[in-house]
C-alpha positions as CSV (number, residue, x, y, z in Angstrom):
1,X,-27.5,-6.0,-53.6
2,X,-30.8,-7.7,-52.8
3,X,-30.4,-6.6,-48.9
4,X,-30.0,-3.3,-50.4
5,X,-33.3,-3.1,-52.3
6,X,-34.9,-4.9,-49.7
7,X,-34.1,-2.4,-47.3
8,X,-35.0,0.5,-49.1
9,X,-38.2,-0.7,-50.1
10,X,-38.9,-1.8,-46.0
11,X,-38.1,1.6,-45.4
12,X,-40.5,3.2,-47.9
13,X,-43.4,1.0,-48.0
14,X,-44.2,-1.0,-44.4
15,X,-46.5,-0.3,-42.5
16,X,-45.2,0.2,-39.1
17,X,-43.4,2.6,-38.3
18,X,-41.0,0.8,-36.3
19,X,-40.4,-1.3,-39.1
20,X,-39.6,1.6,-41.8
21,X,-37.4,3.7,-39.2
22,X,-35.4,0.3,-38.1
23,X,-34.8,-0.7,-42.3
24,X,-33.2,3.1,-42.5
25,X,-30.9,2.5,-39.7
26,X,-30.1,-0.9,-41.5
27,X,-29.9,0.6,-44.7
28,X,-27.3,3.3,-43.5
29,X,-25.5,0.2,-41.4
30,X,-25.2,-1.6,-44.3
31,X,-23.9,0.9,-46.8
32,X,-21.2,1.4,-44.0
33,X,-20.6,-2.3,-44.0
34,X,-19.9,-2.2,-47.8
35,X,-17.3,0.3,-47.7
36,X,-15.7,-1.3,-44.5
37,X,-15.5,-4.3,-46.6
38,X,-14.0,-2.4,-50.1
39,X,-10.9,-1.0,-47.6
40,X,-10.0,-3.7,-45.1
41,X,-7.3,-5.4,-45.4
42,X,-8.8,-8.9,-44.0
43,X,-11.8,-10.5,-43.0
44,X,-10.3,-10.6,-39.5
45,X,-10.7,-6.6,-39.2
46,X,-13.4,-6.4,-40.9
47,X,-15.6,-8.6,-38.2
48,X,-13.9,-7.0,-35.3
49,X,-15.2,-3.6,-37.0
50,X,-18.4,-4.3,-38.2
51,X,-19.9,-5.9,-35.5
52,X,-19.9,-3.2,-33.6
53,X,-22.0,-0.4,-35.8
54,X,-24.5,0.0,-34.2
55,X,-26.8,-2.7,-34.3
56,X,-28.3,-2.3,-31.0
57,X,-28.2,0.8,-28.7
58,X,-24.6,1.6,-28.0
59,X,-23.3,-2.2,-28.5
60,X,-24.5,-2.9,-25.1
61,X,-26.0,-6.0,-26.6
62,X,-24.6,-6.7,-29.9
63,X,-22.6,-9.3,-28.1
64,X,-25.3,-11.7,-28.3
65,X,-25.9,-10.9,-32.0
66,X,-22.5,-12.3,-33.0
67,X,-23.6,-15.9,-33.9
68,X,-26.1,-14.2,-36.1
69,X,-24.1,-11.7,-37.5
70,X,-20.7,-12.9,-38.3
71,X,-22.0,-15.2,-41.1
72,X,-23.4,-12.6,-42.5
73,X,-20.6,-10.5,-42.1
74,X,-18.2,-13.4,-43.8
75,X,-20.9,-13.4,-46.3
76,X,-21.6,-9.1,-46.9
77,X,-17.3,-9.1,-47.2
78,X,-17.2,-12.4,-49.9
79,X,-19.8,-10.8,-52.1
80,X,-17.8,-7.3,-52.1
81,X,-14.2,-9.0,-52.5
82,X,-15.0,-11.9,-54.8
83,X,-17.1,-11.6,-57.9
84,X,-20.9,-10.8,-56.8
85,X,-22.9,-13.6,-57.6
86,X,-26.7,-14.4,-57.2
87,X,-25.8,-17.3,-55.1
88,X,-23.7,-15.3,-52.5
89,X,-26.5,-12.4,-52.7
90,X,-29.0,-15.0,-51.7
91,X,-27.4,-16.7,-48.8
92,X,-27.0,-12.7,-47.6
93,X,-30.7,-12.6,-48.1
94,X,-30.8,-15.9,-45.7
95,X,-28.7,-14.4,-43.1
96,X,-30.4,-11.5,-42.9
97,X,-34.0,-12.8,-41.7
98,X,-32.3,-15.2,-39.5
99,X,-29.7,-12.2,-38.1
100,X,-32.6,-9.8,-37.9
101,X,-34.8,-12.6,-35.8
102,X,-32.6,-12.8,-33.6
103,X,-32.3,-9.1,-33.1
104,X,-35.8,-8.2,-32.8
105,X,-36.0,-11.5,-29.9
106,X,-32.8,-9.5,-28.1
107,X,-34.5,-5.5,-28.6
108,X,-37.8,-7.2,-27.2
109,X,-35.9,-8.8,-24.2
110,X,-34.7,-4.7,-23.8
111,X,-38.1,-3.4,-23.2
């Protein structure tokens, strides 16, 4: 999965301590999402559980990310449950960047 490789590289090679730290946390979240998708009975349960896995501190502002996180979770679910394809992988990366941008804006407003 391209997202997994991207986060691994960011966690080890980013010049920013903050980016390395966040990438390590995100890597753990993506691993968890992949496992959750494997065992999820349906997309509805996966979305409900996948949204609140610590995307923001104590998930207090995660609801603000819902417009960006839900499409990402849908694609991750699709990636796990169907034949993985480069097209889905590329869509996941695009959705990740959109989500990440919104999350950084949300986190900055917390400061």
